[in-house]
N, C-alpha and C positions, 0 to 999 in steps of 0.2 A: 663394294664389299661390306655386308654388314656383321655385325659382332657375332652372330649365331654362326655365319660361315668362317669367319676368323677362329671361333675357339672349337672349330671341327678340324682346323689343320693340325700337322705336328709341329714341334719346334724345329726341325731342319726348312718345312714349308714356311714357317712363320719367318724365319731369319732370310728365306730365299725373297720371301715377297717384300719385306724391307728393303732388301738392296734394290729389288726393280722399282718400288715405286720412288725409293731416294733418285736413282739414274732418272726417270721420268718427271720429277720437279725439279733437276738441274736442267732440264731439257725445258721445260715450261718456263723455266726463269730466263735463259737465254733469247727464247722466242718472246718472253715478255719484253726485254731489253733491246731487241730490235723491233720492237710493234709488230710482231707476226703472230700474236695471239689474240683472238676475237675476244674470248670470253677471260675474261680476269679474273673470274673467279674461280677457276678450276686448281692454279695453287693452292690455295685456301683448302678444298675437299680433298687434295693428295696429301697435305700436311695432316690433315684430321685424321686419313686414314693410316698414315705412318704411326702418331700418337695411339690408335685403337690398337696398332701391331705391336707396339712396344709395351701397352698396359698389360696384353694378355701374357706377353714374357713376361713381365714383372709380378703377375698374379700368379703365375705358376711358379716362379724361384721362390714365391713367397709361403705357399703352399708347400713346398718340398721342404722348407726350414733352412 
């Protein structure tokens, strides 16, 4: 999900997306620990997605005042 798509989401959708991606990250960590993850770069991209989501939420908080 690129930043344009993220900015188009509502606040509630952003929070839901963060929750979903955090669960996905936890699942990826378990799979990596048991050597079932073929691409070890995936958790990094998921973490970056979470950071983008949180950044947009913080930007909106700062704009509101």
